[in-house]
ROMAR-640292 format. One record per residue: x, y, z of N, C-alpha, C, O, CB in turn; residue in one letter. Coordinates in steps of 0.001 Angstrom, whole numbers, plus 500000, padded with zeros to 6 digits. Glycine has a CB too. Layout:
XYZXYZXYZXYZXYZa...
***
This chain:
653694639046147115654173637709147445653811637380148890654261638054149817655703637601147225m653011636361149074652649635947150432653834635254151090654508634433150469651413635009150415a654079635587152332655161634982153100654587634362154364653551634798154866656254636028153447c655261633353154868654822632786156135655483633550157278656677633845157250655157631269156214t654672633858158278655122634661159416654705633991160704653545633617160872654556636093159346l655650633839161612655364633342162955655495634506163930656575635078164076656324632165163346h654395634857164599654391635934165579654372635345166980653465634596167341653184636871165364l655390635696167767655386635316169179654584636366169941654989637524170038656849635191169751s653448635947170475652605636910171179651887636244172342651393635121172238651588637540170219w651844636965173442651148636537174642650743637809175379651562638714175543652046635591175542d649502637889175819649060639068176576649974639342177767650092640485178208647617638879177059e650620638298178290651496638479179441652705639356179121653361639861180033651962637133179948k653005639542177836654122640393177460653911641846177875654871642605178006654347640315175973l652665642226178080652386643590178536652731643768180013652596644870180544650912643937178300t653170642717180679653609642811182063654972643460182211655417643720183329653637641450182679g655643643728181093656901644482181118656525645949181251656374646654180253657782644221179820y656374646403182490655710647686182762656452648438183861656441648028185021654230647465183168d657095649537183489657857650342184432656999651334185221657522652101186030658929651085183698f655699651320184990654833652209185760654160653261184897654563653484183756655623652883186845g653124653914185445652264654794184637652941656048184102652461656619183123651094655202185443p654022656493184699654693657707184232655862657418183286656518658343182806655190658501185419q656117656154183024657280655802182212656937655857180717655838655460180329657792654398182591h657859656342179871657564656438178433657271655106177756656481655045176814658710657084177737p657907654036178235657730652726177589656465652065178133656534651134178935658976651808177824l655329652551177691654052652043178190653610650832177376653596650899176147652973653142178144a653251649734178022652902648516177278651656648652176420651397647789175581652709647386178230p650869649722176610649676649889175777650041650008174305649225649681173444648887651120176219i651243650466173999651640650625172593651678649272171882651329649170170706653021651313172495r652107648230172609652151646892172014650736646336171899650386645730170886653044645939172856v649927646537172925648543646067172890647776646722171752647035646044171040647846646348174225k647940648029171567647245648723170480647707648225169113646916648169168171647469650234170587l648989647862169001649490647300167755648805645977167433648332645768166315651002647104167832t648755645097168408648129643792168179646644643961167854646113643263166991648306642879169414i645985644875168536644567645121168261644366645649166844643422645248166164643988646115169279e645244646544166393645096647087165039645398646018163991644674645899163003646024648300164840l646451645248164198646761644170163256645628643148163206645314642614162142648078643479163645a645020642879164351643883641956164400642692642531163656642025641819162905643498641647165853t642418643816163856641283644452163188641435644434161671640445644354160944641124645885163674a642663644509161203642911644441159758642909643007159227642973642807158014644239645100159433f642838642018160098642856640628159669644241640086159401644377638989158858642035640474158454g645277640831159768646648640382159497646937639073160226647526638157159653647667641463159919v646526638985161477646865637806162274645987636605161956646289635486162371646758638130163739l644890636833161216644012635731160824644388635148159472643761634194159011642575636198160792a645405635712158836645829635214157534646293633768157630646862633353158640646944636090156966s646047633012156576646486631620156552648009631498156546648559630426156797645909630915155336e648675632604156259650133632591156216650771632971157550651996632978157673650617633528155143h649940633291158555650450633792159832650078632835160948648922632428161064649903635203160131v651051632476161766650789631704162982651124632570164183652104633315164164651612630377163004s650317632473165221650515633246166444650616632267167601649735631426167785649354634275166671v651671632370168370651876631412169449652635632063170599653564632843170387652632630176168938q652223631728171820652964632176172999654230631337173129654249630158172778652090632071174290a655270631954173632656542631254173841656862631230175328656461632137176057657695631931173043a657571630218175786657962630181177206659023631225177498659692631693176577658481628784177594p659191631598178747660267632531179099661630631944178753661810630726178733660208632882180594p662565632810178487663936632352178282664464631749179580664211632270180666664848633518177806a665190630663179459665807630033180620667042630824181048667529631683180313666183628566180311s667532630527182230668768631177182673669908630880181710670706631767181407669143630720184092d669995629657181228671063629298180302670977630122179025672000630526178473671005627807179972a669775630368178561669604631187177351669945632646177627670616633287176818668161631076176822e669499633172178746669833634557179092671341634732179264671898635777178928669105634977180379l671995633691179792673436633771180034674266633638178754675493633722178800673847632697181014e673603633431177619674315633533176348674858634943176147675831635150175422673393633147175183l674206635923176809674597637323176687674892637969178031675783638812178131673516638096175984v674144637576179083674207638277180367674936637472181441674895636241181442672808638604180843h675604638177182355676294637550183482675293636940184468674235637521184710677187638578184200d675617635775185039674725635188186053674472636127187223673359636169187747675311633889186572p675480636877187641675291637803188754674284638894188442673568639361189328676604638427189131g674231639298187182673240640298186773671833639704186829670901640368187283673546640819185349y671674638477186377670363637826186486669904637771187932668733637999188234670412636410185898l670843637466188828670493637407190250670037638772190751669103638862191548671689636911191081a670693639836190286670306641188190697668920641550190186668136642166190907671324642206190197a668607641170188934667282641453188374666212640693189144665150641239189444667228641080186877v666490639437189463665536638658190262665313639319191625664183639455192094666040637203190448r666414639721192240666319640345193559665501641627193477664653641881194332667724640639194126y665752642432192454665028643698192307663535643466192150662724644227192676665560644482191110a663173642416191426661764642150191182660993641708192403659764641783192428661632641125190140g661710641244193427661043640866194667661553641686195826661619641214196961661237639388194950g661919642936195526662675643758196455661933644083197741660723644305197763663065645018195788l662729644099198823662223644557200121662597646022200301663589646489199741662794643689201293r661821646728201066662088648137201339662260648335202841661691647597203645660945649035200793y663066649359203216663170649661204639662062650631205040661206650973204224664561650251204976d662080651070206289660984651897206791660862653244206085659786653843206090661162652126208258d661931653724205485661883655012204796661415654886203351661288655888202648663244655664204830s661160653668202911660767653454201518661943653310200575661762653296199357659908654582201056g663135653203201113664332653043200291664584651566200043664562650776200986665559653698200965t664826651170198786665109649757198517666333649276199266667319650003199383665299649529197030p666278648074199764667422647461200415668519647228199368668243646818198241667016646126201114v669762647497199765670914647298198895670778648046197574671121647522196514671110645824198628e670267649290197648670029650049196430671323650320195660671312650385194431669343651358196764v672438650477196380673703650737195689674089649584194781674566649793193666674814650994196695r673881648370195262674199647197194449673367647181193177673871646886192093673968645909195246t672095647500193321671227647509192155671634648594191171671636648360189963669781647702192575l671977649770191664672377650866190790673625650516189995673792650982188868672615652128191602l674500649706190566675675649264189830675290648450188600676057648361187641676584648445190733q674114647865188633673600647094187498672580647887186673671871647315185845672963645800187996h672508649195186897671585650020186134670138649861186526669250650294185792671726649720184707g669878649253187662668514648987188120668111650013189184668913650379190043668395647544188682l666870650464189113666401651450190065666685652878189635666608653797190451667019651198191392g667012653075188374667235654406187810665926654931187221664970654166187089668354654371186725t665858656227186860664650656721186184664356655991184876663193655764184545664788658202185907p665396655621184132665175654882182886664704653455183134663846652943182415666445654860182063d665269652817184152664979651407184431664577651217185888665295650584186663666199650528184099d663413651775186257662942651588187631662580650130187870662198649412186946661728652495187922p662703649708189109662377648319189420660866648138189529660142649066189891663064647881190727i660412646958189218658997646626189375658869645157189742659756644354189451658198646941188078f657779644820190373657559643441190817657574642492189623656956642761188593656221643320191581a658283641387189775658335640398188706659171640835187520658935640385186398656956640084188246g660140641702187749660959642237186660661668641125185874661662641139184643661992643216187218m662264640186186563662965639105185861661997638303185004662286638018183842663674638177186864h660863637943185562659910637105184834659394637814183581659302637209182512658734636724185745e659059639101183719658556639853182571659625640012181498659338639918180305658055641225183014a660855640252181927661952640454180974662332639144180290662612639122179092663179641051181684s662341638055181052662652636747180473661579636314179479661871635604178517662796635696181577a660341636739179711659264636388178784659462637077177436659206636479176391657898636770179378l659920638335177455660191639021176189661343638345175457661271638130174247660512640510176433i662401638011176179663513637292175554663045635950174994663477635534173919664652637077176566a662161635277175730661626634004175255660788634163174001660809633300173124660801633353176336g660042635273173911659234635513172711660126635675171481659827635138170415658350636765172896a661210636410171635662124636593170507662809635274170150663009634979168972663178637669170834t663167634481171160663719633158170879662702632257170182663059631502169278664192632501172170l661439632333170598660412631536169939660274631894168472660086631018167628659084631715170636g660368633194168164660260633633166780661447633175165948661272632718164819660140635141166719a662665633293166500663839632913165714663926631390165566664411630897164548665124633460166369v663468630658166554663460629192166413662544628768165265662877627866164497663005628517167735r661402629417165155660462629077164081661100629315162715660908628526161789659164629903164213a661856630398162593662512630692161320663622629694161041663706629147159942663073632115161320v664478629452162032665628628589161784665213627136161569665897626391160866666607628681162942w664101626734162169663598625373161970662841625217160657662511624101160258662698624982163122a662562626346159978661837626295158720660335626267158868659624626044157888662261625117157957g659835626488160068658390626509160271657754627745159656656572627729159313658067626447161751a658526628812159512658057630040158879659260630752158277660383630610158760657308630961159901a659017631515157222660116632290156636660540633426157556661726633719157700659707632850155270q659549634059158173659810635224158996659277635006160405658259634341160601659186636474158372h659973635571161377659532635507162767659481636906163348660362637725163086660464634606163605g658452637183164135658272638522164700658102638448166208657387637596166734657060639220164065a658782639371166890658621639553168331658412641047168546659360641786168811659874639005169150s657176641475168431656884642902168397657113643561169753657332644771169812655454643129167947i657069642799170838657370643358172159658862643396172430659292643957173438656676642553173242a659658642811171547661097642753171738661815643959171163661230645021170951661640641505171121g663105643761170917663922644862170411664575645684171498664863646862171289663093645753169564g664818645084172666665378645808173812666901645835173699667611645101174386664937645150175157l667374646700172814668740646626172283669802647321173117670979647246172764668763647201170932h669446647995174208670447648717174997671050647898176141672135648232176617669831649960175558h670388646852176586670868646108177756672270645561177502672564645014176439669899644955178104a673125645724178511674506645267178423674685643948179179673742643428179775675463646338178978m675894643425179145676140642103179732675787642060181215675250641062181694677600641709179541r676084643134181945675845643111183391675061644318183865675110644665185046677157643040184135a674330644971182952673565646131183394672392646424182468672432646176181263674467647347183483s671344646964183091670209647489182342670574648860181787671441649548182326668938647572183233a669912649244180717670164650558180124669007650905179204668473650044178505671518650581179348s668623652188179212667677652682178222666389651896178110665974651565176999668321652708176917g665738651585179229664452650866179269664597649371178975663595648676178805663487651483178269f665821648880178914666054647496178495666715646703179622667770647093180122666933647454177223c666106645608180016666653644753181075667455643603180476668633643447180799665521644204181967i666849642799179615667567641743178909667560642053177412666546642491176868666930640346179193y668677641828176763668853642203175364668396641056174467669189640202174071670331642571175072n667106641057174157666546639915173415667105639756171999667297638616171576665053640056173336d667383640839171228667986640576169915669361639923170021669684639020169249668101641869169131p670174640381170980671498639784171150671388638325171593672175637486171154672319640586172170a670429638019172451670239636640172902669846635750171725670338634628171600669165636571174013i668967636244170868668554635463169694669733635231168761669894634136168223667415636176168940a670570636267168561671739636112167702672726635115168308673272634269167601672424637470167476i672951635217169613673860634277170278673332632849170178674107631908170005674054634667171757a672019632687170285671420631359170128671684630813168719672025629642168552669897631415170407w671524631667167722671782631242166347673233630810166162673509629808165503671444632369165370l674154631568166745675558631183166655675789629816167286676604629027166810676444632231167330l675060629551168364675160628247169010674612627113168178674944625950168408674453628278170310g673773627442167208673245626427166289674172626209165089673882625399164208671852626834165801q675279626936165068676236626778163976676085627780162857676748627652161827676119625425163416g675228628783163028675083629797161990676376630600161899676946630989162918673871630729162281v676832630843160680678143631449160481678091632925160098679082633637160258678882630696159428e676940633398159590676839634792159169675433635320159507674429634820158999677137634934157635r675387636330160366674132636945160777674261638450160595675211639055161091673774636582162256i673321639055159892673289640512159754672213641076160668671083640589160699673032640931158279a672582642100161404671651642788162306671550644245161867672553644956161814672118642683163804y670332644685161552670092646069161125669133646713162111668042646202162367669519646130159666v669560647845162658668835648539163727668431649915163220669292650750162943669704648655165026d667113650164163095666650651453162575665978652305163648665297653280163333665687651232161424i666166651942164896665716652752166022666438654099165990667544654192165459665968652019167372d665830655131166548666485656444166587667715656440167485668601657279167327665504657506167067v667776655501168428668904655395169341669888654326168854669490653316168273668413655068170766h671147654562169097672183653620168700671944652242169321671638652133170509673561654149169102h672086651205168517671928649839169016673184649369169728673845648425169295671590648886167871g673501650040170823674791649845171474674958648495172143676049647927172123674998650904172479d673875647962172745673993646698173450674264645525172529675058644643172857672753646440174230g673609645511171380673848644432170415675250644571169829675973643585169688672779644451169283v675624645792169492676980646016168983678030645533169984678992644865169607677196647506168672q677841645871171256678817645485172278678932643973172398680027643445172596678436646084173627a677805643273172279677820641813172444678634641116171361679179640037171594676399641273172436a678723641729170169679392641067169042680489641946168442680816641836167260678370640702167961f681046642814169274682037643801168841683235643164168149683796643744167219682510644610170027w683625641994168589684832641367168035684515640027167385685342639115167391685883641176169131n683317639914166826682878638652166221682521638876164757681463639438164471681666638062166989d683365638455163825683098638700162404681956637872161836681597638021160668684332638430161611p681387637001162658680215636258162181678955637116162209677942636755161610680004635003163026r679017638252162903677844639114163063678169640504162536679076641175163029677396639182164552v677423640920161539677505642271161001676406643099161652675223642827161444677374642278159438l676781644109162439675787644972163067675783646325162359676833646938162164676076645143164589t674595646782161979674433648072161314673383648863162090672274648382162319674018647897159804i673743650072162488672813650922163228672712652290162564673719652971162375673260651070164699s671484652692162208671182654054161781670524654747162964669574654212163537670255654082160498l671005655918163339670504656547164543670788658041164513671591658523163715671124655906165782h670114658758165395670423660172165554671843660315166106672305659481166885669389660865166491e672511661360165701673910661556166077674067661534167599673254662118168315674441662885165504h675114660861168095675279660750169551675513662077170261675386662143171483676419659840169853p675846663120169538676019664428170186674698664991170694674687665870171557676657665417169216a673591664492170166672289665050170537671334664036171150670194664384171458671648665657169337t671761662801171334670804661796171818671498660647172542672613660259172195669985661247170654l670814660109173557671201658877174252671391657762173232670645657716172253670136658472175313f672338656877173410673272656742174545674603657451174353675541657222175117673537655297174801p674698658304173351675926659064173147677041658282172493678208658658172602676403659584174438g676703657197171813677698656360171140677245656108169709676134656468169320677910655012171899t678130655480168930677768655092167575678288656022166506677550656410165601676306655005167463g679572656388166603680203657193165563680649656311164398680845655110164584681403657968166136l680810656873163217681255656054162075682586655355162325682843654288161767681372656918160836p683432655951163160684751655361163436684697654175164390685714653518164616685668656409164007t683526653892164952683348652697165782683057651529164849681910651326164449682190652888166839d684073650768164504683949649805163414684171648356163815684191647478162952684905650153162350t684338648082165114684506646705165549685864646446166171686764647283166112684301645779164395g685994645263166772687220644874167447688306644456166482688100644475165269686945643763168403g689469644076167008690616643750166142690378642552165229690985642453164163691829643482166989p689504641647165639689201640485164796687973640700163923687590639818163155688996639260165657d687353641876164040686105642117163307686005643565162846684924644152162857684895641764164180a687128644136162442687107645518161982686255645629160715686446644889159750688547646030161720d685317646566160746684402646749159624683087646028159785682193646170158951685048646298158375g682953645249160856681716644494161064680766645181162045679661644690162274682041643103161565f681173646294162619680263647187163336680123648433162472681107649119162194680791647536164799a678911648716162056678655649819161128677719650805161801676652650433162291678049649306159781v678130652065161821677326653102162461677107654268161514678049654816160940677993653586163751n675840654634161365675467655750160511674663656756161335673434656687161366674653655261159275l675352657698162009674653658700162802674198659859161923674974660394161132675552659211163934p672934660238162070672345661273161226672012662510162052671665662395163228671082660745160523l672115663682161452671889664904162221670446665051162661669521664633161966672293666108161410p670270665652163830668920665978164292668206666771163203668802667620162541668959666783165632a666912666476163030666133667157162010666054666415160691665315666830159799666697668496161776g666802665324160546666742664541159308665327664032159072664703663470159972667732663359159361t664821664233157853663472663807157501663451662598156592664461661915156423662739664930156846g662289662337156008662074661125155214663118660926154121663787659894154069660708661163154592d663250661930153244664098661757152067665557661543152460666236660690151890663977662969151146a666042662321153440667434662171153852667697660848154540668721660210154294667823663295154765g666770660423155414666960659160156128666954657991155150667809657109155231665866658967157197w665991657980154222665907656877153263667105656880152312667598655823151920664599656964152462l667565658076151946668773658167151115669953657522151841670722656771151241669095659649150766r670091657820153138671184657255153915671061655745154054672039655018153876671234657894155284a669875655281154368669637653836154510670068653097153242670823652127153303668139653555154811f669583653565152105669836652849150859671271653031150364671748652251149540668865653313149793h671958654062150866673353654259150475674309653349151227675458653186150817673750655694150697a673849652749152328674746651974153186674278650534153383675054649598153190674879652649154530v673020650353153764672580649044154257672550647957153181673168646910153377671212649173154863v671858648158152047671752647034151096673098646521150603673295645309150524670926647450149909p674023647407150273675310646949149733676064646090150739676631645058150379676173648146149324a676071646517152008676798645764153022676146644411153303676830643392153399676888646571154306l674824644410153435674138643150153741674266642175152579674512640988152795672652643402154060v674105642652151356674228641759150206675639641208150072675822640036149742673835642487148930q676638642048150328678021641571150272678288640523151348678998639547151106678997642742150428d677719640726152540677938639808153661677240638471153436677702637440153925677446640436154964f676129638483152697675362637269152389675003636482153644675405635327153784676148636380151438s674250637094154558673935636416155822673017635221155620672277635145154639673293637390156793p673076634313156543672143633182156533670800633561157131669806632865156924672731632000157296q670766634663157874669516635187158409669711636682158671670792637124159058669087634424159719i668651637440158453668645638865158752667836639090160021666711638605160140668064639690157566l668409639826160966667729640223162192667589641742162158668560642446161878668512639741163477v666402642247162437666221643697162383665426644190163581664559643494164109665521644102161085s665747645409163994665078646082165097664403647323164533665043648142163874666082646447166247q663085647461164801662261648455164117661706649511165068660516649823165025661121647770163402h662560650059165920662098651166166741661522652270165866662136652662164873663241651708167607g660342652774166231659701653808165411659761655176166088658936656051165827658243653433165128c660753655341166960660968656630167603661729657610166717662120658685167172661713656437168896d661941657242165454662431658183164449661345659161164010661627660110163279662965657429163241t660115658941164446658993659748163978659116661201164402659679661503165455657694659176164491h658597662090163591658736663531163832658039664005165105658376665064165635658189664295162657r657073663233165601656373663645166823656811662866168052656236663039169127654889663488166640t657822662009167911658246661249169087658789662196170151659586663081169840659313660196168705d658367662019171401658763662983172431660188662844172937660658663716173666657850662867173575p660895661774172573662218661540173149663364661729172163664520661507172525662279660162173707l663078662130170933664151662224169940663876663360168969662905664103169115664305660896169175a664763663482167961664760664690167142664834664442165643665137665366164888665891665548167538n664567663228165193664447663019163759663026663368163317662145663592164148664801661555163382l662813663413162003661566663965161476660889663038160471660329663503159478661833665301160829q660937661731160722660332660790159792658820660723159961658275661075161008660934659413159978l658162660265158909656739659959158953656551658448159004657492657679158813656002660565157732t655315658047159264654982656620159211655232656069157811655563654893157659653512656387159624i655078656902156793655279656442155422656733656073155153657006655092154461654830657512154441d657664656846155694659080656492155541659400655229156335660164654382155872659989657658156001a658825655100157519659035653884158300658495652665157561659134651613157533658369654007159676q657321652810156966656746651713156183657670651343155027657849650163154722655351652100155649r658256652353154385659182652099153289660418651345153769660929650473153066659591653412152631s660899651680154967662059650973155523661710649524155846662507648622155588662569651687156788a660518649294156410660083647921156677660105647095155385660595645966155361658663647912157300h659560647688154308659495646981153030660892646722152473661147645660151904658667647780152021a661794647683152632663153647511152131663868646374152852664582645593152224663943648807152286a663678646278154168664302645191154916663695643847154549664397642837154511664165645432156413l662403643828154282661760642591153836662379642119152514662729640949152358660229642801153676h662504643054151571663119642696150288664544642189150502664959641206149888663123643910149328r665278642857151363666665642484151606666774641084152207667708640344151899667327643499152527l665820640723153065665822639374153629665720638326152531666386637292152581664669639207154625a664881638605151539664724637638150438665923637680149494666366636638149011663428637920149652h666445638862149229667547638989148269668874638469148815669684637919148069667705640437147860e669096638644150122670425638364150667670474637238151677671545636682151918670960639580151294a669328636878152287669344635924153395668407634743153168667975634102154126668969636623154680a668098634456151939667246633308151638665856633427152210665176632415152383667876632066152147g665412634637152510664073634864153059663986634729154567662933635000155144663116633917152437g665066634315155225665031634133156679665183635492157364666170636200157162666154633151157147r664179635839158180664116637197158731663472637156160111662344636693160280663322638147157787w664217637649161086663681637862162431663521639360162631664485640113162492664612637236163534l662309639797162957662054641215163162661495641454164551660686640680165062661091641752162101l661952642554165152661496642906166492660990644340166494661201645099165548662630642726167529t660311644691167591659908646072167797661106646877168270662203646749167726658746646166168812g660895647701169279661968648539169802661388649778170435660360649706171109662960648918168700g662029650920170230661552652169170795660326652694170071659900652142169056662644653201170761g659771653756170604658581654374170028657671654822171148657120653995171876657845653402169078g657508656132171292656859656662172495655684657577172170655126658227173054657867657415173337y655317657620170895654047658226170498653069657055170426652870656439169378654152659030169099q652464656771171588651887655452171857650666655119171011650459653958170657651517655360173294l649860656114170685648608655877169965648729656242168494648286655488167627647475656669170602v649318657380168211649317657901166853650319657221165931650104657160164721649594659358166885q651415656707166493652504656222165645652752654732165783652670654002164795653764656963165964v653055654264166990653527652889167151652563651857166549653012650994165795653737652591168624v651265651908166849650389650863166300650345650846164779650305649778164167648994651040166829p650351652012164176650302652039162706651619651570162099651614650772161161649974653453162208r652740652050162616654028651656162050654239650149162163654644649501161197655168652402162749s653966649595163336654223648170163526653154647284162891653430646126162578654322647862164998w651956647792162696650968647015161923651391646960160465651266645919159821649544647633162048t651897648083159936652486648031158593653598646992158542653702646244157571653031649417158180h654426646939159573655536645984159609655031644547159581655522643733158799656394646212160855l654062644230160422653540642859160467652866642480159151653031641360158666652547642703161627l652114643401158580651450643120157304652479642923156199652323642047155349650482644259156932a653519643730156212654596643577155236655266642213155391655523641529154400655635644706155396e655545641823156623656203640539156855655320639364156457655822638301156093656597640412158313a654010639553156525653080638502156095652904638476154584652197637620154051651728638694156761a653552639423153889653438639479152431652141640069151954651773639920150789653590638122151858g651437640744152854650152641350152495650123642798152991649349643130153889648960640535153097e650972643667152404651083645037152897649769645802152799648954645573151905652155645773152132p649593646713153744648390647541153799648646648820153011649640649505153251647989647866155278i647770649143152082647917650369151299647932651572152236647127651639153165646774650502150256a648828652513152009648943653634152942647659654423153149647401654899154254649996654557152470p646862654567152119645653655394152215644484654683152896643399655254153013645230655834150837s644691653447153344643619652671153959643165653317155273644003653692156094644081651222154206t641850653451155483641375653956156782641635652938157888641611651731157646639868654289156717p641880653419159079641967652508160221640572651974160521639597652712160383642575653222161475t640452650719160925639124650129161168638370650869162282638953651281163285639267648639161535p637076651020162077636243651708163063636282651002164410636273651652165455634803651803162567q636325649661164388636355648921165654637615649267166452637572649347167679636292647397165393s638730649473165754639971649843166448639883651256167000640344651525168109641177649724165502w639297652149166237639157653528166714638311653561167985638605654313168915638523654426165621r637284652760168018636434652712169214637205652124170386637044652566171524635157651885168947e638045651124170109638851650540171171639821651579171741640004651661172955639621649314170649y640436652363170865641351653405171309640631654393172219641181654820173235641962654133170105v639429654748171865638653655687172686638367655132174075638287655879175051637342656028171994s638215653813174151637910653194175451639142653109176351639019653198177573637331651794175243r640314652939175769641494652657176592642474653820176689643474653722177400642207651463176046v642209654911175993643122656049176049642339657351176024641126657362175812644123656004174882s643045658431176243642423659756176224642563660411174857642217661582174701643042660651177298a643058659686173871643301660247172546642282659742171529641663658692171704644712659908172081e642130660516170470641364660057169314642300659296168396643439659711168179640690661250168564s641832658203167866642674657372167015642918658038165667642057658766165173642038656000166817a644073657799165070644291658279163702643337657588162740642953656440162961645750658043163265p642958658276161684641929657758160781642484657033159571641787656219158967641061658873160319e643736657315159203644331656696158024645646656020158389646251656337159413644554657740156917l646083655090157552647358654405157754648524655141157091649606654577156931647274652987157215m648304656395156707649340657209156074649357658592156698648403659019157348649115657306154551t650468659276156480650547660694156807650764661533155559651098662715155637651665660948157808e650568660905154407650603661623153148651968661861152553652102662622151596649959662893153320g652978661228153098654317661371152536654534660332151444653992659229151511655393661233153638s655322660684150447655517659789149300656512658678149588656476657631148941655984660579148100s657399658894150551658434657904150798659508657893149736660303656955149665657826656552150900g659545658926148905660565658991147851661832659660148373661807660357149387660029659753146621s662932659439147671664211659999148089665158660021146897665014659205145986664820659186149263f666116660931146883667122660937145817668207659908146111668833659948147170667745662344145659p668426658998145188669418657941145406670817658531145491671153659477144779669351656893144282a671620657959146368672966658476146611673855658328145383674743659152145161673598657760147796f673630657290144584674512657064143439674265658040142295674968658000141286674345655657142939d673260658927142446673041659946141426673907661175141659673950662071140815671579660345141392t674601661229142801675467662369143051675655662639144524674704662593145305674918663588142386g676884662919144898677246663209146287677459664707146447678216665318145693678522662425146710y676785665298147434676925666723147709677795666887148955677310666656150062675525667406147900d679051667273148815679940667349149981679550668427150984680076668442152097681343667593149525p678641669329150618678195670366151547676960669962152332676545670676153246677917671638150800a676371668831151988675134668406152648675464667556153870676214666587153751674228667617151668d674920667894155053675260667135156267674902665666156200675615664836156763674579667739157441p673820665323155529673434663916155426674411663170154525674817662050154835671992663782154887i674787663792153408675775663155152540677126663042153236677851662069153029675922663938151234d677464664021154050678696663919154836678638662713155771679624661991155917678929665212155645q677479662495156404677324661346157301677439660037156525678092659095156973675970661411158035a676809659989155377676876658778154545678321658466154163678767657325154277676013658943153271i679046659484153712680415659248153274681324658861154433682234658048154267680960660479152582m681081659438155606681896659073156766681750657589157075682733656915157383681499659912157994a680529657085156992680290655665157264680855654789156155681506653781156430678793655398157429t680613655162154919681137654364153808682668654342153824683275653299153584680627654919152464r683287655481154103684752655514154173685283654633155299686354654037155180685239656949154366n684523654555156398684987653807157570684916652301157372685766651577157891684173654192158780a683918651806156629683708650352156600683671649727155214683967648539155081682445650033157288v683320650477154181683200649842152865684498649168152408684441648052151892682778650873151836f685677649808152579686898649131152122687152647793152793687739646898152183688074650014152352p686713647639154058686900646355154741686134645234154060686459644059154231686464646463156192s685124645594153291684288644604152609684553644587151098683818643954150340682804644892152876h685605645284150673685933645321149249685002646167148436684901645995147221685938643957148699g684306647098149098683354647971148408683954649364148265684766649792149085682001648034149172l683547650052147226684035651409146975683219652413147783681990652387147720683967651748145464m683871653300148543683117654291149314682363655290148465681244655675148806684037655026150215p682968655724147344682324656743146525681256656101145655681392654952145236683358657487145656t680176656862145381679101656294144552679540656069143112678751655599142292677885657208144574p
***
């Protein structure tokens, strides 16, 4: 089924750059766009590509404090003293700026506002009916808090897009986060708002940043059950992760019946990602992309905003996973066994020290045992699934047991 897709893209988005030693290297986004272009995804008659303006202060303040915006602006034009120490560094550190995770760089506010603007451009296209789906592949910066940067994230573009939708009168928004890290910033922004259902699948907080996202974290007093957390044990692979996803996400989203689905597609769940400990393949990630696409049509009238997110295997994983995502959103999925285009492989050789992957698959089937076929109380993944279902399913009138 061909779908219309609006992609917010501008080469200037690669200006969100913490420096050459930082894991969040903008080349991962550039390589994704190059691979999607080489496959003809962006040339499809069903796909529009357009640059979006930066988010305005008023739009950023839908989620962030004005004082924090001022600090980000100040950091981006920072002065240094004779010793090389930033002026007023303590003030910046109070806002999470100038840390190893979020080092300051010139033009930080402008680069961050541009990413937020790209995500707003994508969601506006969907809500206006210009396209069924909107994509902001440079977005997904889900850790940023109201007054502080966190986890490589300066402005929280998914939360800003959701807040914008609420301002348009949208009454039900589902947010699904499949990044390996807990989607803590988005959850925090809507912790006590029953209009927003947030669901995060992530590595257990005992073994990974940000150390939050237990099943018992279920929302504020006015929105109990609307924050959903499914933490999975380190080492979880394709079959276990997909079993968990399908045991929790579809039932909740379908019951909630959102007017739009927003999803964050961090691909740092991959088995070779240097910053985390899950064991997924690109094939399982592709399967998750397809499942969320189906869910958008089944539960949200086809309205779907999708963003990027984490992912630090810059050449081997991110471009393939997110090209699968864009092709899926365009309704023209790429067969897993398809070779990567020779022109893209040559481009990779020119801009990196790595050899490009040759296929769009890693040979995994993407199959999994469905949870409703039987619950194993001795299995750690099934224990995680049941903990989450027990915590939130009753709030939605759903039965925890399969």
